[in-house]
C-alpha positions in Angstrom: 61.9 -110.2 94.9 58.9 -112.1 95.9 57.9 -115.2 93.7 54.9 -117.7 93.6 55.0 -121.4 93.5 51.7 -123.4 93.6 49.6 -121.7 96.2 52.3 -120.4 98.3 53.7 -116.9 98.2 57.4 -117.4 98.8 59.0 -114.4 100.4 62.5 -113.4 100.4 62.9 -114.3 104.0 62.6 -118.1 102.8 59.1 -118.3 105.0 56.5 -119.6 102.9 52.9 -118.1 103.3 49.4 -119.4 101.8 47.7 -116.9 99.7 45.3 -114.8 101.5 46.5 -116.6 104.6 48.7 -115.4 107.9 49.8 -118.8 108.2 53.7 -118.9 107.3 55.9 -121.8 106.6 59.9 -121.9 106.4 61.5 -124.1 103.6 65.0 -124.6 103.4 66.1 -126.4 100.2 69.3 -128.8 100.3 71.7 -130.5 97.8 70.5 -133.4 95.8 71.0 -137.0 97.4 71.5 -140.1 95.6 68.4 -141.3 93.9 65.7 -142.9 95.9 63.6 -145.5 94.1 60.5 -145.4 96.5 60.5 -141.8 96.1 61.2 -142.1 92.3 63.3 -138.8 91.6 66.9 -138.0 92.2 66.4 -135.4 94.6 66.3 -135.3 98.3 62.8 -136.5 99.3 60.4 -133.6 99.8 59.2 -133.3 103.5 56.2 -130.9 105.2 56.0 -130.7 108.8 52.9 -129.7 110.2 54.3 -128.2 113.4 57.8 -127.1 114.7 59.8 -129.8 116.8 63.3 -129.4 118.2 66.1 -127.9 116.3 68.6 -131.1 116.6 65.6 -132.9 114.1 65.1 -130.0 112.1 68.9 -129.8 111.3 68.7 -133.5 110.3 65.6 -133.1 108.3 67.1 -129.9 106.5 70.5 -132.1 105.7 68.3 -135.2 104.2 65.3 -133.9 102.7 64.1 -130.5 101.4 61.9 -129.6 104.2 59.1 -127.2 104.4 57.1 -126.4 107.6 54.7 -124.6 109.3 56.4 -121.9 111.3 53.0 -120.8 112.9 52.2 -122.2 116.7 48.8 -123.8 116.4 47.2 -126.8 114.6 46.6 -126.4 110.7 43.2 -126.9 108.8 43.0 -129.8 106.4 42.9 -127.3 103.8 46.5 -126.0 104.7 48.3 -129.5 105.2 47.1 -130.0 101.7 48.4 -126.7 100.4 51.5 -127.4 102.4 52.5 -131.0 101.4 51.3 -130.6 97.9 54.1 -132.1 96.0 55.7 -133.6 99.1 56.9 -137.2 99.3 56.4 -137.3 103.3 54.1 -135.8 105.4 55.9 -135.5 109.3 52.3 -134.7 111.2 51.5 -134.5 115.1 48.9 -136.1 117.0 46.5 -133.2 116.9 46.4 -133.5 113.3 43.4 -135.2 111.3 44.6 -137.1 108.5 42.0 -138.5 106.7 41.5 -140.1 103.1 40.8 -136.9 101.8 44.2 -135.5 102.2 45.8 -138.7 100.8 43.6 -138.1 97.6 44.5 -134.7 97.4 48.3 -135.8 97.9 48.6 -138.3 95.2 52.8 -138.2 95.5 52.7 -138.8 99.2 54.7 -141.9 100.0 54.7 -142.0 104.0 52.7 -140.5 106.6 55.3 -140.4 109.8 53.3 -139.5 113.2 55.1 -137.5 115.8 53.8 -139.6 118.6 53.3 -143.3 119.5 49.6 -142.8 119.5 48.2 -142.8 115.6 44.3 -142.6 115.9 44.7 -139.0 114.6 45.4 -141.0 111.1 42.9 -143.0 109.0 45.5 -145.9 108.8 42.7 -148.2 106.9 42.3 -145.3 104.2 46.4 -145.3 104.2 46.5 -148.8 104.0 44.1 -149.2 101.1 46.1 -146.4 99.3 49.6 -148.3 100.1 50.8 -145.5 101.7 53.2 -146.3 104.9 51.9 -144.8 108.3 54.6 -144.8 111.1 54.8 -143.9 114.6 57.5 -143.3 117.5 56.7 -145.7 120.2 59.5 -146.7 123.1 61.2 -143.4 123.3 58.5 -141.9 125.3 58.4 -144.6 128.1 60.1 -143.1 130.8 58.9 -139.8 130.5 55.4 -140.8 130.2 55.6 -142.7 133.4 57.4 -139.7 135.1 54.2 -137.6 134.5 51.3 -140.6 135.5 53.6 -140.9 138.9 54.0 -137.1 139.1 49.9 -136.8 138.8 49.9 -139.8 141.3 51.6 -137.8 143.7 49.9 -134.3 142.7 46.6 -135.9 143.3 47.3 -137.9 146.7 48.8 -134.8 148.4 46.6 -132.3 146.8 49.5 -130.0 145.3 47.4 -128.3 142.6 45.2 -127.0 145.7 48.0 -126.3 147.9 49.7 -124.2 145.2 46.3 -122.3 144.2 45.8 -121.7 148.0 49.3 -120.0 148.7 49.0 -118.1 145.3 45.7 -116.9 146.2 47.4 -115.1 149.4 44.5 -116.8 151.3 46.6 -119.2 153.3 46.8 -118.1 156.9 49.6 -120.5 158.0 50.2 -124.2 159.4 47.3 -126.3 161.0 47.2 -129.7 161.9 43.8 -130.6 159.9 45.0 -128.4 156.6 44.7 -130.4 153.4 45.1 -133.7 154.4 45.8 -136.2 151.7 46.1 -139.8 150.8 49.2 -142.1 151.8 51.1 -143.2 149.1 53.6 -145.6 150.6 52.2 -148.9 151.0 49.1 -148.6 149.4 48.0 -150.5 146.4 48.7 -149.4 142.9 46.7 -150.8 139.7 47.7 -150.6 136.6 45.3 -151.0 133.4 47.2 -151.7 130.7 51.1 -153.4 131.1 53.2 -152.4 128.1 56.3 -150.7 128.5 54.9 -147.5 130.4 52.8 -149.6 132.5 56.1 -151.7 133.4 57.7 -148.4 134.0 55.0 -147.2 136.4 55.6 -150.6 138.4 59.6 -150.1 138.6 58.9 -146.4 140.0 56.4 -148.0 142.7 58.6 -150.5 144.2 60.6 -147.1 145.6 57.1 -146.1 147.5 56.7 -150.1 148.7 53.4 -149.9 146.8 51.6 -153.1 146.1 51.3 -153.2 142.4 48.3 -155.3 140.5 47.7 -155.4 136.9 45.5 -156.2 134.1 46.6 -156.5 130.4 45.2 -158.2 127.7 47.9 -160.7 127.7 49.3 -162.0 131.0 53.2 -161.6 131.5 54.7 -165.3 132.6 55.2 -165.9 135.9 58.9 -165.4 135.7 58.0 -161.6 134.5 55.5 -161.0 136.8 58.3 -162.0 139.7 61.1 -159.8 138.5 58.6 -156.9 137.9 57.0 -157.6 141.7 53.6 -157.5 140.2 50.4 -159.6 140.4 47.9 -160.2 137.9 44.5 -159.8 138.6 41.0 -159.9 136.5 40.2 -156.0 135.0 37.1 -155.7 137.4 39.4 -156.9 140.4 42.0 -154.2 139.6 39.5 -151.5 139.5 37.9 -152.3 142.8 41.1 -152.9 144.7 43.3 -150.1 143.7 44.1 -147.1 145.6 45.8 -145.7 142.8 44.2 -146.4 139.2 46.9 -145.7 136.2 45.6 -146.1 132.6 48.2 -147.2 130.3 46.2 -148.8 127.4 46.4 -148.0 123.8 43.4 -146.1 122.4 40.8 -148.4 120.1 37.3 -149.2 119.7 37.7 -151.5 122.6 39.2 -149.0 124.9 37.0 -146.5 124.2 35.4 -145.0 127.4 37.0 -148.3 129.1 36.5 -146.0 132.6 32.8 -145.0 132.7 30.2 -145.0 135.1 29.8 -148.6 136.1 33.6 -148.8 136.5 34.0 -145.6 138.6 31.1 -146.9 141.0 33.3 -149.8 141.6 36.0 -148.1 142.7 37.1 -147.2 146.3 35.6 -144.0 147.6 39.0 -142.7 148.3 40.7 -144.2 145.2 42.4 -142.0 142.5 42.4 -142.5 138.9 45.3 -141.3 136.7 45.2 -141.1 132.8 48.1 -140.4 130.5 47.1 -143.1 127.9 44.4 -141.3 125.5 41.6 -139.1 126.8 38.4 -141.0 125.2 39.6 -144.2 127.5 37.6 -142.2 130.1 34.1 -141.0 129.7 34.8 -137.5 130.7 31.1 -136.8 131.9 30.7 -139.7 133.9 34.3 -139.0 135.5 33.0 -135.2 135.9 29.8 -136.7 138.0 31.8 -139.1 140.3 34.1 -136.1 141.1 31.3 -133.8 141.5 29.8 -136.0 144.0 33.1 -137.1 145.8 32.3 -140.7 144.8 36.2 -141.3 144.2 39.0 -139.7 145.7 40.5 -137.4 142.8 41.8 -137.6 139.3 45.1 -136.7 137.7 44.9 -136.1 133.9 47.1 -135.4 131.6 44.7 -136.3 128.2 41.4 -135.4 127.6 38.5 -136.8 125.7 38.1 -133.5 123.5 41.4 -132.2 123.6 42.1 -129.2 124.4 38.6 -128.4 125.3 37.7 -129.9 128.8 34.4 -130.9 130.5 33.6 -127.4 132.1 33.4 -128.6 135.8 37.0 -130.0 135.4 38.5 -126.2 135.1 37.3 -125.6 138.7 36.5 -129.2 140.4 39.4 -129.1 143.3 40.0 -132.7 143.4 41.0 -133.0 140.1 44.4 -132.3 138.9 44.7 -131.5 135.0 47.9 -130.8 133.1 48.1 -130.0 129.0 49.2 -133.4 127.9 52.9 -133.1 129.1 53.4 -137.1 128.8 56.4 -136.9 126.7 57.2 -133.3 127.0 61.1 -133.2 127.9 63.3 -131.8 125.4 65.5 -135.1 124.9 62.1 -137.5 124.9 60.8 -134.7 121.9 64.2 -135.0 120.6 64.3 -138.7 120.1 60.6 -139.0 118.9 61.5 -136.4 116.1 64.7 -138.6 115.0 62.5 -141.8 114.9 59.8 -140.0 112.9 62.4 -138.6 110.6 64.4 -142.1 110.3 61.1 -143.5 109.5 60.1 -141.5 106.7 63.4 -141.6 105.2 63.9 -145.0 105.5 60.1 -145.2 102.8 62.1 -142.8 100.8 65.0 -144.9 100.7 62.9 -147.9 99.4 63.1 -149.5 102.7 60.4 -150.7 105.4 60.2 -148.0 108.1 61.7 -149.3 111.4 58.2 -148.3 113.2 55.5 -149.0 110.6 51.8 -149.6 111.9 50.5 -150.9 108.7 52.9 -153.5 107.6 50.3 -155.1 105.5 50.9 -152.8 102.3 54.2 -154.8 101.8 52.3 -158.4 101.6 
């Protein structure tokens, strides 16, 4: 027998459906837990998850919370997020979910917004701070996986692996020849790193295996001892851009890094240089990038992120000197599980009246 609760149609299967829509939600309700002073009721905290994440995380959340989740493999509209999270203490969202003041105001009982990702520009943090809602992210656990993808894009772009695979799959390959698809040398080249946090430093470690010379720019320069240990040299931003054979971007996205790489910066690069972006799409002016790639004014690009995901500038779909992959930076089973566990522990900490391990707006506690 079906029953109705708020704006949801509760089906006998335990999946919830927004009335009049085809979107389905799964809800598992567990036993009560000890009273939580921050959440304000004796039950386990109620959590709404905007999209499926790895099974071990779901099991953990079901054990420690009352979990409702979107079971469709798509991004929810703002109205659907509000409908799903109504009455919940915690919202566990993804980097593709825009969470603004309108959603916060529609969820007066919301106590925490836990983002599944290290970036959080999808959330209006200022609005959350004004409303004293903690916002959390998942730093650290995706460092190695993201550095792996960045270096994979470097190799794929240098050695034209995307073009080569397409040639073979098209059945147009006629066999080896001495001038076929000559690429760029990696060993002994210069790697320029823009941004030198955890992921940038992980890239520097990988570069040593290829005897790459590593130069970097960062807002805060490392100490001489740290630079020596990592075998890197600090250079001003413009110098790194001009000297690099491979330029890999590892900055956080904010108003200062929007279009950090644009027409001027691409013009300063070597004509054979390759730019790699695993940071955030809008760090690159994508229209400017298309222009320089089309004119072959730089050697190529390896992109895991895009300015208006999931849409790309139309030319990027066909430009042979662009390697494009669908935001795979943290896409390993182990990494996504760690991210989910960190997000879950962040929200549970808030609902237990504690500061979260990874809060991005600690000023709300002042």
